[in-house]
N, C-alpha and C positions, 0 to 999 in steps of 0.2 A: 744109536746106530754107529758102528765102528767102520771107518773107511780104511781099507787096506791099501798100502802103497805097493803097487806092482811094478815100479820102475826097476829096470835092470841095473842102473847106475845111480849112485848117491848124488843128490843135488846139493849145491852150495848156494846159500842165499847171498844176494848182492843187490844193490840198487845203483844203477848208472844210466846215463842218457844213451839212447839208441836212436838211430835214424836209418830209414830205408834208403839204400844207395842205388837200387835198381830201377827207380822211377823218379824223375825229377819233381813230380807233383806229390810225392809221398810225404807223409807226416812223420812226426817224431814219436818216440816212445820211451819206455823204461825197461831195462833188463832186470828181471826179478830174481832169477836163479839160473844155474848152469850145471852141466855135468860134462864128462868126456864126450858124450854123444849128442847133447842138445842144449837148447836155451828155452827159458820161459820168459815171454815178453808181454808187456802191455803196450798196445799200439793205437795210435790215432791215424789209421790208414784205412781208407774206404774200399780198396780193391783187394781184399783178403779172401783167399779160398784155399781149401785143403789141396795139397799137391803143388801149390805155387812155389816157385823158386825165388828166393830173396837174397840180396846182398845187404848186410846190415853193418853199419859203422857203430862201434861201441866206444864211448869216451871213457877210457880207463887210463890210470897212471901205471907206469911211467910213460906209456904211449898209447894212442888209440889203436883199436883192433878192427879189422874187417873180417866178417864171417860170411860164408855162403851156406845156405841151408834150404830145406824143404819143409813147408808147413804140414805137420802131421795131425794137428787138431786145432780147433779154435772155438772160442765161446764169445758170443756177442754180449757186451756189458750193458748195463742199464743206461738209459738216455742221459741221466744226470751225472754219469761217470765222466771223469776227465779224459779217459781213453775209451775207444770204441770196442776193442777186442783184447781178450787174453789169448795168446797164441803159443803153441808148442812147436818149436822149430828143431828138426833133426839136422845136425851138422853134416855138411858135405865136405867143407873145407874151412880151415881156420888159419890165419896168419902164422908163420913160423914163430914159435914161442908164445903164441896167443893164449893157450890154455894156462900156462904158467903165469902169464901176465894177469889173467882173470883171477887166479888164485891169490896172487900178490895184492891185487886191487881189493879183493873181498876181505883180506886180512888187515888192510890199512884203515 
């Protein structure tokens, strides 16, 4: 079976720490990929739902980035997984220079 990629924008692979900033009880995660319009995350966060707005702190070099986005899709991962959810986040706002910083971090 061939899976067709229907994304409008090309994704860049990356692995960096991510944490939810909009809820003090939120967990950590990992940024897996990004594009001009969105992020792919693995999260250890129990209060995830489609349409939810999140502020996410990304630990990138040369400086951390904060993004604001809306969850467009999510998948519950297996119980034995380190993270609970795979999440697709549509970007609403990203720090000035944040996208270029993500590209720089991905290439390092």
